NUZA-924056 format. One line per field, with one value per residue (C-alpha): x negated, y, z; residue in three letters; residue number from 1. Coordinates in steps of 0.001 Angstrom, whole numbers, always signed. Each point is the difference from the previous one (the first is absolute). Example, Ala and Ser with C-alpha at 12.3 -4.5 7.8 and 13.67 -1.06 7.14 Angstrom:
BEGIN
X = [-12300:-1370]
Y = [-4500:+3440]
Z = [+7800:-660]
code = [ALA:SER]
pos = [1:2]
END
This chain:
BEGIN
X = [-36495:+1716:+1189:-1497:+2866:+2040:-2667:-942:+3599:+434:-3121:+1102:+3472:-1509:-2228:+2928:+2121:-2836:-408:+3755:-6:-2810:+1814:+3271:-1470:-458:+3678:+1203:-1994:+1780:+3367:-957:-1163:+2961:+2134:-2879:+735:-3010:-1378:-3:-1588:-2741:+357:+2240:-926:-1253:+3287:+2060:-2063:+561:+3751:-32:-1959:+2494:+2967:-1665:-702:+3754:+617:-2501:+1790:+3264:+1852:+3724:+1806:+2573:+2339:-1003:-3096:-3053:+1798:-479:-1780:-3343:-968:+271:+2476:+3333:+3207:+2214:+3659:+2856:+325:+3767:-630:-2199:+1332:-3578:-858:+2156:-3108:-2064:+814:-1624:-3152:-2996:-1025:-293:+2062:-1612:-621:-877:-2831:-1254:+222:-2005:-2624:-786:+159:-2722:-1942:+223:+5:+3242:+3647:-301:+2872:+2802:+3325:+1985:-1104:+1107:-1772:-3165:+42:+624:-2687:-1784:-3191:+258:-3300:+1619:+3295:+633:+3163:+1519:-979:-3690:+209:-2761:-3023:-749:+734:-2487:+330:+1882:+2262:+3664:+2463:+3667:+3323:+3252:+792:-1104:+3110:-361:-3182:+840:-3248:-3723:-3099:-3808:-1900:-2899:-1293:+135:+3775:+587:+1604:+579:+3602:+2725:+2609:+3280:+1681:-638:-3563:-3469:-2304:-1521:-2210:+2031:-471:+841:+3518:-86:+3436:+3275:-169:-3746:-437:-3748:-2825:-1760:-3606:-380:-2705:-401:-2281:+909:+3107:-655:+2193:+2363:+2116:+3236:+2818:+3625:+3013:+3545:+1247:+1133:-1602:-299:-2872:+927:-1385:+53:+177:+3806:+2792:+1622:-3100:-205:-753:-3391:-388:+1647:-2136:+1472:-1278:-2858:-2874:-3536:-273:-2705:+970:-1703:+1431:+3157:+2133:+3053:+2995:+3657:+1306:+1111:+2135:+28:+154:+174:-2999:-283:-3163:-1026:-3391:-563:-3058:-1372:-894:-2563:+425:+3669:-231:+2881:+1087:+1374:+1524:-2284:+2963:-764:-3765:-1190:-1686:+740:+2332:-3037:-2626:-3411:-3091:+2067:-538:+2770:+1012:-713]
Y = [+74785:+1110:+3634:+2378:+2494:-1622:+279:+3514:+1178:-1556:+1732:+3325:-362:-812:+3097:+2230:-1325:+617:+3574:+546:-1215:+2413:+2899:-752:-674:+3662:+773:-3271:+314:+3069:-1566:-3097:+2098:+2363:-1984:-880:+622:+1640:+3367:+2065:+3262:+1120:+2006:-2147:-910:-3493:-771:+1186:-2162:-2981:+705:+18:-3245:-1663:+1160:-1141:-3383:-443:+1225:-2553:-2796:+750:+678:+658:+3212:-914:+2532:+362:-2142:+774:+1309:-2911:+98:+106:+1567:-2360:-1666:-1197:-1326:+2844:+916:+642:+3688:+627:+2688:-2178:-3228:-884:-582:-3142:-2232:+2212:-2125:-2948:+1915:+735:+3537:+3703:+3099:+3371:+989:-3592:+146:+3335:-1305:-3114:+1896:+2514:-2598:-1904:+3225:+1240:-3287:+992:+586:+3763:+453:-2200:+1352:+894:+2406:+3169:-960:-801:+3290:+2046:-1891:+1843:-1364:+2337:+1507:+1981:+488:+838:+1290:-1224:+3310:-766:-3098:-2608:+2319:+165:-3680:-2755:-3786:-1232:+3058:-905:+1217:+384:+549:+1429:+3031:+1235:-1580:-3325:-1331:-3236:-1176:+22:-1234:+85:+2197:-1706:+3006:+742:+402:-3576:-1408:-3355:-529:-2385:+1381:-1917:-3360:-2531:+1219:-739:+2587:+2003:+2794:+2829:+3446:+2629:+1321:+3762:+587:-323:+204:-320:+1749:+154:-1890:-420:-902:-2341:+289:-3299:+1563:+1869:+2194:+3723:+1873:-1034:-3086:-804:-2523:+890:-1822:-468:-829:+2268:+3055:+2838:+2408:+3563:+2668:+2470:-470:+123:-2569:+2051:-146:-2243:-3661:-1244:-3637:-2458:-2424:-3514:-963:+647:+1435:+1191:+3680:+2651:+3279:+3186:+2495:+733:+3022:+1074:+513:-1079:-1827:-3525:-2374:-3629:-3482:+1490:+2302:+3783:+1627:+3071:-1387:-888:-1618:+599:-3205:+830:-3323:+799:+3784:-20:+579:-2364:+617:-1267:-1902:-2876:-21:-2275:+2057:+3077:+2784:+2115:-2302:-78:+1168:+1272:+3683:+2576:+876:+3585]
Z = [-217091:+3208:+173:+2584:-247:+2823:+2739:-1142:+150:+3442:+1298:-1448:+1529:+3411:-193:-954:+2864:+2462:-1239:+246:+3602:+894:-1651:+1766:+3452:+1148:-639:+1512:+3226:+1443:-781:+1960:+2954:-131:+2441:+2329:+3674:+1607:+1101:-3192:+1185:+2424:+3196:+2205:+3573:+738:+1797:-2977:-2342:+2299:-77:-3810:+30:+2328:-2100:-3215:+1528:+415:-3549:-1257:+1853:-1863:+3258:-439:+833:+2644:+1572:+3656:-534:+2096:+3077:+2347:+3363:-1836:-3352:-2948:-2324:+1386:-1510:-1136:+289:-2383:-847:-244:-2636:-2242:-1589:-1042:+3687:+308:+52:+2342:+3091:-1814:-952:+2183:-833:+787:-643:-719:+3611:+918:-2520:+1371:+3566:-874:-2002:+2747:+2768:-1830:-546:+3588:+1887:+1745:-912:-621:-2506:+1302:-1262:-3088:-2748:+1803:+3235:-1937:-1893:+3152:+1909:+2777:-1581:-2984:-1139:-2802:-1821:-3637:-1641:-3252:-1612:+596:-2174:+75:-186:+3757:+687:+837:-38:+3059:+233:+432:-2643:+966:-1756:+1363:+2145:+3421:+1510:-1818:-1556:-1779:-1631:+773:-1871:+209:-2426:-1806:-1942:-3744:+116:+1212:+3156:+1690:+1002:+1042:-2383:+92:+483:-2730:-645:+1362:+1573:-2838:-1288:-1554:-1448:+2629:-619:+541:-1510:+1890:+3784:+564:+3368:+617:+1674:+3318:+803:+2962:+2663:+1822:+2623:+3199:-161:-366:+2497:+2768:-703:+1820:-298:-723:+1374:-1266:-3492:-2815:+1594:-2530:-374:-1018:-2304:+2925:+3819:-35:-152:-2788:-2215:-3037:+584:-1170:+1049:+2395:+1998:-447:+3452:+2437:-2040:+698:-941:-10:+1729:-1160:+2482:+2046:+838:+1994:-2297:-84:+3063:-869:+2074:-1132:+1557:+3489:-407:-475:-1330:-2012:-1094:-3656:-1577:-3489:-1851:-2731:-1797:-632:-264:+2482:+3600:+2620:+3398:+2773:+1425:-2362:+578:+2784:+2706:+2111:-1167:-917:-1537:+1621:-1901:-2951:-898:-292:-3563:-1054]
code = [MET:PRO:SER:ARG:SER:GLY:PRO:ARG:ARG:THR:ALA:LEU:LEU:THR:THR:LEU:LEU:ALA:LEU:LEU:ALA:VAL:LEU:LEU:TRP:PRO:SER:ALA:ALA:PRO:ALA:ALA:ALA:GLU:GLY:ALA:CYS:ARG:VAL:LEU:ALA:PRO:GLY:ALA:SER:ALA:ALA:ALA:GLU:ARG:ALA:VAL:GLY:ALA:ALA:CYS:GLU:GLN:VAL:GLY:LYS:ASP:VAL:TRP:TYR:THR:TRP:GLY:GLY:GLY:HIS:GLY:PRO:GLN:PRO:GLY:ALA:THR:TYR:GLY:GLN:VAL:ASP:PRO:SER:ASP:PRO:ALA:SER:GLU:HIS:ASP:PRO:GLU:ARG:LEU:GLY:LEU:ASP:CYS:SER:GLY:LEU:VAL:ARG:TYR:ALA:TYR:ALA:ARG:ALA:ALA:GLY:SER:ASP:VAL:LEU:ASN:GLY:VAL:ALA:SER:GLN:GLN:TYR:TYR:THR:HIS:ARG:ALA:ALA:GLY:ARG:PHE:THR:ALA:ALA:GLN:GLY:LEU:ALA:PRO:LEU:LEU:PRO:GLY:ASP:LEU:LEU:VAL:TRP:GLY:SER:SER:GLN:ARG:LEU:HIS:HIS:ILE:ALA:LEU:TYR:LEU:GLY:ALA:GLY:LYS:MET:ALA:GLU:ALA:LYS:GLN:SER:GLY:THR:LYS:LEU:MET:VAL:SER:ASP:VAL:ARG:LEU:ALA:GLY:ASP:TYR:PHE:GLY:ALA:VAL:ARG:VAL:ASP:THR:GLY:PRO:VAL:ASP:GLY:ARG:ALA:PHE:ARG:THR:TRP:GLY:THR:GLY:VAL:TRP:THR:LYS:ALA:GLN:PRO:SER:THR:ALA:ALA:ALA:ARG:VAL:TYR:ALA:PHE:PRO:GLY:PRO:THR:THR:ILE:ARG:VAL:GLY:CYS:GLN:LYS:HIS:ALA:GLU:VAL:VAL:THR:SER:ASP:GLY:TYR:THR:ASN:ASP:ALA:TRP:SER:TYR:LEU:PRO:ASP:TYR:GLY:ALA:TRP:MET:THR:ASN:ILE:TYR:ILE:GLN:GLY:PRO:GLU:TRP:LEU:GLU:ASP:VAL:PRO:THR:CYS:HIS]
pos = [1:2:3:4:5:6:7:8:9:10:11:12:13:14:15:16:17:18:19:20:21:22:23:24:25:26:27:28:29:30:31:32:33:34:35:36:37:38:39:40:41:42:43:44:45:46:47:48:49:50:51:52:53:54:55:56:57:58:59:60:61:62:63:64:65:66:67:68:69:70:71:72:73:74:75:76:77:78:79:80:81:82:83:84:85:86:87:88:89:90:91:92:93:94:95:96:97:98:99:100:101:102:103:104:105:106:107:108:109:110:111:112:113:114:115:116:117:118:119:120:121:122:123:124:125:126:127:128:129:130:131:132:133:134:135:136:137:138:139:140:141:142:143:144:145:146:147:148:149:150:151:152:153:154:155:156:157:158:159:160:161:162:163:164:165:166:167:168:169:170:171:172:173:174:175:176:177:178:179:180:181:182:183:184:185:186:187:188:189:190:191:192:193:194:195:196:197:198:199:200:201:202:203:204:205:206:207:208:209:210:211:212:213:214:215:216:217:218:219:220:221:222:223:224:225:226:227:228:229:230:231:232:233:234:235:236:237:238:239:240:241:242:243:244:245:246:247:248:249:250:251:252:253:254:255:256:257:258:259:260:261:262:263:264:265:266:267:268:269:270:271:272:273:274:275:276:277:278:279:280:281:282:283:284]
END
């Protein structure tokens, strides 16, 4: 007579395995979603959510980090360059990709429909399109998806990434890696964050001229340096005042403008326009 123990044991084993799968599934699901690139918190503007979506699209395509990538005539991946300080970048000229600011530029260009954040990390952080700024001491609590996180100092910001929410960010981290989702690194030289407004600029915007022009902590050439413009840059001027007389590049002027995005002053000599800027109030 044939034994029935084999089929019964098989059925019992199948049932046990099914139950085990059900029990394990709740703990496995969050782990699988942990590295997902998407908006992970509510409250962001529609433009910020579009920027996150555009960045995550690139993450999902396994785009390479390439040093200097993404800074061509139009936003988007380009072949990179060799970073003399990083041996891992030797293959970057062969790879189509984005660096940290190239990713941010592409994401917000897609979100806004125009190239609103063209530049390196420092230019993007100090954008005249800032809707809000947050210090390192404030941590992540006030941040929303799409905010830009930066690392470095006021004189040199060397890395930038897009916040996703829930302590996660999308970034182009370093040569030899693909674009990725990472935990936000608040240790070390985390500097703070900026919220971008892709709409009309609030306040009076002007264009600087010259290269390596320093802003100052006070309206004086002897004051501490804050930030040097690498080249012509669009700035937002809050107010202006008469202060120290400055002579430079064949011009003499005692007018200084306060730049709220930098928390700093700049001689009007290097701002395109008349010596005393039109429609800009006097600082009190």
